[in-house]
N, C-alpha and C positions, 0 to 999 in steps of 0.2 A: 089389864093384867097386873096382878100384884107381884112384886119381886121381893122375896124373903132373903134378907142378907144373912150370911154366916156370922157366928158369934164373934169372929175375929175382925169383922168389918163394921165400922160405925156409919158410913154414908157411901152412897154411890149415886151420883147425879151427872147429867150430861149425855152425850151421845156415845154409842159403842162403835158406830160405823156410819159414815155420811150417806151411804147408799140405803140405809133403812128408812129414813124419813121419820124416825121415832127417837125420842130421848127419854131419859129417866128423870122423874121428878120426885121430890120428897113432899109428903103431906103428913105433918106430925111426925110420928115415928115409923111411918110406913112409906114404901116406895112403889111407884107405879110407872108403867110405860105410857107415853103420851105422843100422839101424832103431831109432827111439826106442821105449822100452818102452810108451808110451801111444799108439802109432801107430793112428789110426783112419780114415785116408784110403786108400780102395781104389786110387786112381790115383796115390798119392803116390810110390810106388817108381818107376814109369814116368816120372813128371814129373821126379823127382830125376835120373834117368839122362839124360833129354832135355835138361834144363837144364845139366848138366855138359858134355854133348856140344857144346851151343851155346857154352859158356865156353871151349872148347878152341881158342882163337885165339892162344895164345902169350903173352898178358899175364900171366895168373895160372895158368891150367891149360893144359898143352901137349897132353895126350891123356888118354884114360881106357881102361881095360881091363875089359870086362864079359864074364864067362863066359856062354856060351849058356844054361846052365841058370838063371842069375840073370835074364837078360833074358826068358826064357820065363816064369819066375814073375811078373815084373813085368807082362808082357803079359796073363797069365791073371788076375791081381788086378785089372787095369784092364778086364777083360771083352773082351780082344782075342785070343781063341783063333783067329781067322782068319789071324793072322800066322804064317807058317812060317819057321823058321830053319834055315840050312844050316851055318853056320860053328861052330867050337868056341869062338871068342872074338871079341868085337867091340871096335873102337876107336871114337873120336869120329866119324871120317869114315863108317864103315859105319853107325853109329847115325843120323847125320844123313841118310844115304841111305835108311835104313828109314823115318825120320820122313816124308820126302817120298813115298816109294813107297807106303806103307801109310796115309798121312794120319793119323799118330799124334797130331797136335795137336787132332783133332776133340773137341768138348766134350760129345758125347752120353753 
């Protein structure tokens, strides 16, 4: 997943939440989500994507780009094989739409 920073933000690296098992790394001028080597949270990948989509309000993060295969893997890891994806790539708005449509915040 690529993280697109707002024009007011020059850098964003490190972890957002210890329960994700993911962190943000910089590669050149671009920023990406990366799995921690000791990741043991099955819903962490999906939570990381959903939290970044929520953050895409323009203050720090302006948008995200999530390939469909990555989002499918995150959904599978979280036990949500019932979600069917159609697009090749998802941005923050479409991820937010899926969150509501498929109730992705549920805690079961």
